[in-house]
DRENKE-973270 format. One record per residue (C-alpha): z, y, x; residue number from 1; residue in one letter. Coordinates in steps of 0.1 Angstrom, whole numbers, plus 5000, padded with zeros to 4 digits. Example, Ala and Ser with C-alpha at 12.3 -4.5 7.8 and 13.67 -1.06 7.14 Angstrom:
5078, 4955, 5123, 1, A;
5071, 4989, 5137, 2, S;
% end
This chain:
2583, 1315, 7378, 1, M;
2596, 1339, 7403, 2, A;
2568, 1330, 7427, 3, V;
2542, 1337, 7400, 4, L;
2558, 1371, 7392, 5, L;
2558, 1379, 7430, 6, W;
2521, 1370, 7432, 7, I;
2512, 1392, 7402, 8, V;
2532, 1422, 7416, 9, L;
2516, 1417, 7451, 10, L;
2481, 1416, 7437, 11, S;
2487, 1448, 7417, 12, A;
2501, 1465, 7448, 13, G;
2470, 1455, 7467, 14, V;
2447, 1470, 7441, 15, A;
2468, 1501, 7440, 16, L;
2468, 1505, 7477, 17, S;
2430, 1501, 7479, 18, K;
2426, 1530, 7454, 19, A;
2449, 1552, 7475, 20, Q;
2433, 1541, 7507, 21, E;
2397, 1548, 7494, 22, S;
2407, 1583, 7485, 23, F;
2429, 1590, 7516, 24, S;
2401, 1579, 7540, 25, K;
2377, 1605, 7525, 26, L;
2372, 1638, 7544, 27, P;
2387, 1667, 7526, 28, D;
2352, 1681, 7516, 29, I;
2345, 1649, 7497, 30, Y;
2380, 1647, 7482, 31, K;
2373, 1681, 7465, 32, K;
2343, 1666, 7447, 33, G;
2361, 1635, 7436, 34, V;
2390, 1655, 7424, 35, E;
2366, 1676, 7403, 36, L;
2349, 1645, 7388, 37, A;
2383, 1629, 7381, 38, L;
2395, 1661, 7364, 39, H;
2364, 1661, 7342, 40, E;
2364, 1624, 7333, 41, I;
2402, 1622, 7327, 42, N;
2401, 1653, 7304, 43, A;
2372, 1638, 7283, 44, H;
2385, 1632, 7247, 45, H;
2368, 1597, 7244, 46, S;
2384, 1583, 7276, 47, I;
2415, 1562, 7268, 48, K;
2427, 1553, 7303, 49, N;
2432, 1573, 7335, 50, H;
2405, 1568, 7362, 51, Y;
2408, 1568, 7399, 52, L;
2384, 1566, 7428, 53, L;
2374, 1530, 7434, 54, F;
2348, 1532, 7462, 55, R;
2326, 1557, 7479, 56, S;
2289, 1546, 7479, 57, I;
2268, 1573, 7496, 58, H;
2277, 1606, 7512, 59, Q;
2254, 1633, 7526, 60, A;
2261, 1668, 7538, 61, E;
2241, 1696, 7553, 62, I;
2257, 1723, 7575, 63, E;
2243, 1757, 7564, 64, A;
2263, 1778, 7588, 65, G;
2291, 1803, 7583, 66, F;
2314, 1774, 7572, 67, D;
2291, 1765, 7543, 68, V;
2281, 1729, 7536, 69, K;
2260, 1713, 7508, 70, Y;
2275, 1680, 7497, 71, I;
2260, 1650, 7479, 72, Y;
2284, 1622, 7470, 73, H;
2279, 1590, 7450, 74, N;
2310, 1570, 7442, 75, F;
2326, 1546, 7417, 76, Y;
2356, 1554, 7394, 77, L;
2376, 1527, 7378, 78, K;
2399, 1527, 7348, 79, A;
2436, 1521, 7354, 80, T;
2463, 1507, 7332, 81, E;
2478, 1542, 7328, 82, C;
2469, 1562, 7297, 83, K;
2447, 1593, 7299, 84, R;
2467, 1624, 7306, 85, G;
2487, 1608, 7334, 86, T;
2497, 1634, 7360, 87, E;
2483, 1631, 7395, 88, N;
2517, 1623, 7410, 89, A;
2521, 1594, 7385, 90, D;
2485, 1583, 7387, 91, A;
2490, 1569, 7423, 92, T;
2512, 1542, 7408, 93, T;
2485, 1531, 7383, 94, C;
2469, 1497, 7388, 95, A;
2432, 1492, 7382, 96, F;
2420, 1474, 7351, 97, R;
2395, 1447, 7357, 98, N;
2383, 1445, 7320, 99, D;
2365, 1479, 7321, 100, R;
2331, 1487, 7337, 101, P;
2329, 1509, 7368, 102, L;
2318, 1545, 7363, 103, V;
2291, 1555, 7387, 104, D;
2292, 1592, 7396, 105, C;
2270, 1616, 7416, 106, V;
2282, 1651, 7424, 107, I;
2263, 1678, 7443, 108, C;
2280, 1710, 7453, 109, Y;
2283, 1738, 7478, 110, K;
2315, 1742, 7497, 111, I;
2326, 1771, 7518, 112, S;
2359, 1778, 7535, 113, A;
2371, 1745, 7521, 114, G;
2365, 1754, 7484, 115, E;
2338, 1744, 7460, 116, I;
2316, 1774, 7451, 117, N;
2307, 1782, 7415, 118, D;
2272, 1793, 7425, 119, K;
2252, 1772, 7424, 120, P;
2272, 1754, 7398, 121, K;
2282, 1719, 7409, 122, P;
2261, 1691, 7394, 123, Y;
2281, 1662, 7381, 124, L;
2267, 1631, 7364, 125, N;
2289, 1601, 7356, 126, C;
2279, 1570, 7336, 127, M;
2289, 1534, 7333, 128, Y;
2274, 1514, 7361, 129, R;
2259, 1489, 7337, 130, R;
2240, 1517, 7319, 131, S;
2224, 1530, 7351, 132, L;
2186, 1526, 7351, 133, S;
2158, 1538, 7373, 134, K;
2152, 1566, 7348, 135, E;
2188, 1578, 7349, 136, S;
2188, 1576, 7387, 137, K;
2157, 1597, 7387, 138, R;
2173, 1622, 7363, 139, E;
2202, 1625, 7387, 140, R;
2178, 1634, 7416, 141, E;
2162, 1660, 7394, 142, I;
2196, 1673, 7383, 143, G;
2207, 1678, 7420, 144, C;
2173, 1692, 7429, 145, F;
2174, 1718, 7400, 146, R;
2209, 1728, 7410, 147, A;
2196, 1735, 7445, 148, G;
2207, 1703, 7462, 149, F;
2174, 1684, 7463, 150, G;
2175, 1682, 7501, 151, H;
2206, 1660, 7499, 152, L;
2194, 1633, 7474, 153, T;
2189, 1599, 7490, 154, P;
2152, 1597, 7479, 155, T;
2128, 1626, 7477, 156, P;
2119, 1642, 7444, 157, V;
2082, 1642, 7440, 158, A;
2064, 1675, 7435, 159, S;
2043, 1678, 7404, 160, T;
2024, 1707, 7419, 161, G;
2005, 1733, 7399, 162, S;
% end
């Protein structure tokens, strides 16, 4: 029985350390976007559990000069066993739940002097991974493009011309 308990605690610790490791390996400019997304999703009234970064999928940045960069980041968030409203310090001890779908997020933003700019307004789109379709991926591209970040999206947005 003690061995079984030890295995369960060890596996929970591994899942927890992977979450912390994924976030800690990100450059600071990408951490800012993940923090913004986590703040938004963890504050949403319909969310029951606290979410943490699970994995970074795609990152792109363009250096615009004068310490300004345009950022595109696609990543997965995963529900934890902690209830929504868990403070950041406590959230690092939350183990991932494996009975909830991943949340696929895309965020596009401008960062200068290490801070996310309000203009243009950051574009954030998060949805359950199983709900992601070609159309919703296309809508994300258009959302980033309209927000002024079209040059960062992984596939070009076609011009409709006039």
